[in-house]
N, C-alpha and C positions, 0 to 999 in steps of 0.2 A: 537617276533612281541611285541612291549610295544602297551595298548591298554593305553589312554587318555579319560573318560569319563568326561562329561562336567558338570562344577560345579554348584550348585544352584545359580541363581543369587543375594539373601541373602546373600549367606555365601560369595560370590564372594564380593560384595560391602562391606562386614564386614572386609574382608581382606585387600581390599584395603585401606580400613580407617584405621587398624594399619599399616599398611608398609608404610601409608605418615606420620603419626603421629611419628612413632615410628620405624624408618627400621631396627633397630639392637635388638628390646626387645626381650627377651626369656625368658621363663618359669624358676622361682624362682630368677630369676636377682632381684638384691636389688639397689635401684637408689637411688640417692643423691638429695633432693629437698628443697625448701624453701618457706614457706607461704607467699602470696602477699596479699590476703582476705583473712577474714573467717567472710562467710557468715552464722553464727549460725542459724538466724531464718528462715533461708530457706534450711541449711545442705547443704550447697555447701562449699567448699573449692578451692580458685583459687591458683594455686600453679605454681614455677618455675621449670621446669624439663628441662635438657637441653637445656637451652636458651630458652626455650618455655613453652607459658601461657597455661595450662589446667585447668579447673574444673572438681571437683572430687565431687560424691555424697557420703556422710557420711550416716551412719545408724540414728544416733542422732549426735544432737548440739557436738560439740567437745572443749573444753576448751585450745585450744590453739590458739598463738597472732599472729599478724601479722610479719613478720620477721624472723620467730621462721624456724631452719632448721627439714628436717623429715629423715627419711630410710623407703622406699617403697621397699616391695617386689611384684615381680609380680606373681599373682596366679592362672592367667586365660588370654586367649589371644580372645578366642572368646566366643560370638559374640561382647561381650562386655570388655573391658581390665578390670581388677579387680585386686589390690593391698591392701596388709595388711602393718599397719602398724607398721613401729618394735619398732621406735625410735620417739620421746619420750614414754616411758613406761605409761599407764593411768591409775589410781584408778579403783578399780572396779567398784567405782558407777559410773563413767563417762560414762559407757555403759551400762548398770544392765542386758541388754537382752541378751549379749554374755557372761555372768559372769565372769567379766574382761578379755576375750580374747581378741588379739589385734583386732580392727575391720576392717573390709574390705571395700574399696573405689573403686568404678565403676566411669569410666571416663563415665564425663557427657556430653550429646550433649551441643557443642559450642553454647552459647546464643545471639542470636541476639540485636544489640545494643539498639533496644526498645524493647526487649522480655517485654511481662507484667507479666510474671513471679515475677520480683522484685515488691516487695509491694511499694507502695506508689513512682513508678518513675516517675517524674514530666517530663519526656521528652517523655511520651505518650501523655501527657495533653499540648504540646508545638504549636502553631503556628507559621507561617513563621515571622521570626524577632521577637519574644516575647526571652527572655532571661530566665536563674536560673542561682545561684549560685552554687559553688561545690567547691569541694578542692582536688588537687591532692592529692591520697594515694602515686603512683609507675607509673614509666614510664619505660615501657619496649623497646626491638628494634619494635617491630611492633603494641603494644597495649596501653593505658593509661586507667590507674583503677584510677576511681574518686568517691569520695565522694559526693553526689548529697544532693541539696535542698530536702525538700517537697513540693509536688505540689502547687504551688502559688492558693491564690481566685482566682475564677471564675472572670475575667475581670483586673487582676490583673498581672503583671509579677512580676519575683522571687525579683526583685531590690525594688520595690514598699511596700514591707512589711516585716518590720523588724523580724517577727516571722516566714518567711519563711524560715528560716536560720536553725533550727532546722533539722538533718539530717536524711537521707535515707539509704538505704540498698548501696553499691559500687556497682558499674556498671563501665564495661571493655568496652572501643571504640575502633577504629582501630584507630591508629595513623592518616590516612589518613584521615579518616572524621573531622581532628581538623586543623583548619588554624588559628595560633599565629598571631593578627592584628599588632601587634608592634615587629618585630624582635628587635628591642634595649631595650625591655623588655620582655625577655622571661617569658614566665607564666606558662608553663609545665613542672614545677620544684618540687620535690616532697614537700610536705609542703605549697607549693602557693595557696591562695584563688583566684577563676577567675570566671569570667563572662563566661557562654556559650552562646550564641544566634543560634536561627535556621536560617540559609542562605539559605539552600536549602533541600526539602523534597524527597522522594521516600525509595526506600527500603535500600539503604546507605545514609542517611541524612548527609549534612554539619555542621558543626559548625564554628562559628569563636568562637576562645579565648582570653581573657585578662585578665589583671590581674585586681582582685575586687578593687574599691577605699577603702582609710584607714579610713572608717567610727565610726572604735571602740572607746570608749574614751581611751584608752591604746596606739592604733595607732596613733590618733590624737596628744597624750602628747609626746608621742616621736618623732614625727614629727615636733613638734614646738620645742621642744628642740635642735634637730639636725640644724633646720633652723634659732634660735634665738642666742643659745650659738656657742661662738666664737671656733675653733677647738685647744685642746689643745697642746702643745708646750712645752720644756723646755726650763726653764729661760737660757739655757747657747747661746739657738738661737741666743735670744734678747740681751742678755751682747756680745755674738760676734759681732752682726752686729752693736752694738751702738760703740762699743771700735774699730771698723772700722771707722764707719762713724762720731765720735766726732769731728774732726778736720772740715770737710764739716757744720756743725750743726753750731759750736761755730763761722765757718767765715763767717755765712748768717748774715748779717744783719736783713732781713725782719724775721729773727725768735725772738720771744719773748724770752728775759733774764730771764723770770723765768722757761721757758721749758729747756731752756740751763742750768739755776744752776739744777735742777732737775736731771739732763740726768749725770752731772758729778756726783753729790752726790752719784745717783745708784753707777757708776764706784768707785769711790775714796772709798766706804765702803766693798768693796771687799776685803778680807783679804788675806794675802801670806799665801800659801803651809805650812810655817812656825811654823803658828799661831794656825794651827789646830794639830798641834802636838802636843801645851802646854794645861792643862785640861782648865786652865780659857779663852784661846784664843778660843777651842771649844765649851765651853758653852757660852761663848757672841754667837759665830755661831749659835748655833742652839735654844737661846732666838730669835734671829733677825731674824730667818728662814722666819718668816711671817704666822707660822705654831700654834703660840700662841696670834694671833693681839689681837681677840675678848675678849680672858682673859685678857689681861693687859689693853682694854680698860674698860672691868667692872671693874678693880683693883681701875684705874685711876678716874673713876667716884664717889668712894670713898675717892679719897686724892681730897687736894687743890690745887695741879701742877701734870701734867703730868710727870711721871718719864722717864728718858732720852733713857731707854731702848726702851721706846715705839717710841720714835721719829727717831730709827734708825733700825724701823721693815722693814724688804724686802717689805711686803704687802702693808704697810701704803705708802712707797714711790712709788711702783709700781701704787698704785691706782690714786694718786696726777697725776702721771709721763701720764697717759691715759687720766683723766681729762682735762690736759694743752696740749697735743697732739689735741685731739678733738675739742679746741678751737682754734687750731692753723689752723687747718684744715677747719674749719667752714667758708665760705665765708665770713658772716655777720660778723666776728670779728676781719678781718683783712683787712687793707688797699688791700694788694696785693694777691688776691685771689689764683693765680695761681704762684708759686716761682721756681727756682732752687730744693729748698728743699723738695718740695713735695713729688716727690718719695719716698724719704729718710722716710719724717715723717706717709707718709701711711702705710708703710713697716713694721716701728717701733712701730704704732698703731697696726698692726693687730700683729707682735707678742708679744707685752705686753700684749693684752686680751688672747693669747693663754697662756701665763705664768703665768696669774691671774688665769687662768681656768684650768690648772694645780694644779695649788697650794691650791684651793679652792677644788678639787677633793682628793686631798693629806689631807686637813681636814678633811674631809667626810669619808677617811679610817679611818681617826685618831680617831675617836668619839669613846668615850668606849660604847660597845656593853654587853648588861646585860646576855648573853647567853655564852659570850666568857669566856673562860680560863683565858685569858692575855690582859693586854691592849698592844696595840700596836701605834707606831707612824712612821710615811713614811715623810722622809725629803729629800730635795736635798740642800747641802749648796754649793753655788758659792768659788772658790777660786782663787788665781791668780798661774800659773804656768808659769814660764819663762817669765812673766809679760804679758801672755796671760790668759785670764777667760778661766776655766775649772769648772768640776763639781763634787763631791762626792754625791752619792746616800746612803744615809743610813736607814736602818729600824730597830728600837729598841722595842724590846717587854720585858715586865715584867709580870712572871707569878703571877697572884693573888693568894691568899693564901687559901686553900681548903684543902683536905681532903690529898691532895699527895703533898702537901708545907709545912712542918710546918714550927708555928707561928715563927714568926723571923730571918726565913731565905729567905733571896733574891734572884730569880733566872731571871738572863737578860738573853737575846738573843740579839746580834747585828749584823748585815748584812750589808755589806758595798760593793760597787761596785764604781772601777773606774779604769781609764785609763793611767798609768803614760806613760812618755814621753819613746818614742824607745821599748816599752813591750806593748803585748795585753792587751785587759781587764782584769783584775783580779777582783774575785767575794771572796771575806772573810764571812767567818760566825765566831762570837767568844761567845760562850755562856758561861754562869757563873753558876756552880750548885756544892753544897757542897763546897763552897768555891774554885774551881779548875776552870781556864779557860783553855778551849778547843777551840784548831783554826783549822778550814779548811778552806783551797784556790780550787779555780776551777779557770780553762784558757782555754779556747780552743785552746791555742800553746802551744805545748810541750815544746818548748825551756823557754817559762814563766813558764813552772811547773818544769821543769829541776832547772830556780835561785830561785825556793821559795824552793823547797826542799834542796839547798844547803847551806839556811841561816836561815833554822826554829831552829838551836841551836844558833844562835847569837840571836833571837827572845825569847828562852826561857830563857836565860840569863839576856835578856832587863828587862823582865816580874820580875824575881828574884829579880833584882835591885830596883824595884819599889814596892816589898813586896807582890806580887801578886804570887797564887801558880800553876805554870804551868801543864795542863793535857795533855791530846790527841794531838798531830798534826801532819797533812799532807795536802799534796796538791795532786791532783786529775787531771785528763784531762776531760775537758768537762765544761757542766755547772751545776748547783745546782740543786736539782729536784723542780720543782713548786707546785708538788700537793696542799701542803699545805701554799702555799704562802699568807702571809696576806695582801698583795696589789691587792689581785686580784677583777676586775671589779663588782663593787655592780650591782643586777640584777635591780635595779631601781632606779632613782632619789631623787622616789616622793612615800612616804608612806599614803595609806587611812588608815592607823592606827594612829589616833591623839590620 
């Protein structure tokens, strides 16, 4: 006969707790976990283990960052589960009490949302309707970890005092306690700065969460730029629309002759594809690309008359075109405020401003940088392909003199992107080192790559006929690596260092 003795109530509660948290937990089992929050001051680690967020008590503060992966071994189940930290291995001075041995981590009691053990927790001081600033650290399936601001001064909410944004210890809330006030602008996303407002008190208080207003200087500047600056667009978009709409523009008698003349000038200045194959034609296209307008203006200021290259500059013509479009669309400047061409003019103005913004950013990218080993120029050259506007993207790099570049040796890299008729887009990189010209092609079309490979010998003979020394040549499927792209976006359009 089997005899079952009753278990002690405390032991049964402990078993139930372990079974609920870890249904398959076994001694000496090795588990993978990831740190959510390291509350070093409170000797607490919040980890994600098998999709559950658990808080572990550490013997001493551990030098482990949030997001780092851990390996934990189960060394004890009752009355409280304990784990040994296997990886990462900690140095001996990180835990002197154990002589460098792996520390033991105990399962800590689940903290309540308003647990006063977290020092400086401003939620404990909130009254109904009051708010506090916070930053979302992580979002789990059932909880949200927040980095809260310190407690606001008496009589003030967190939004009333900028000093209240100093950060306190992270805290974890049940996701059911947070109500997003604006579904169109999700607030509970890692990295977001939000405002929490207490809307219901009790054992499980409720908080409304919304995105905090952009009140810092950097955020205000960024928002102002987004609103004030036109959206960048390729000049090909403008040229295509101008080419399709030039007939309508010229036929409209309500449109000024100056605007028609400027539009025709822009289209007529586009060179044919064959001109870019000649050194003189390519040099003229690069000089008139708009990238060097300000340098030519400075040169013209030192001369009695403006050079012809200045009058043919694309950026100068674009600026005149934008100014004339604005005058045409200004009701006070026209006898007929609305005409049949008004939608076309409005579209052309938006696209012209976008082209000017793109060209200006290319100029910023092309400015010399003191700490860069090479000078880089970023250009977009329009040309005519079968009578229609097309675009050649060009990046030219010149390696500056230094320890790795002997005196008198010119090293150049030219990157070209083009989409020929009936072919996929082709990326080409030509590099000149030690007198040899190395050429590499990329395309996402296997057929295009095959056609390029079949003509590499012809290209090699063309280089030799021009007096160049051909080096390495190949064509690959895919895109060129962008890790060291010279046209990566700048961190900011403004620099506080003057």
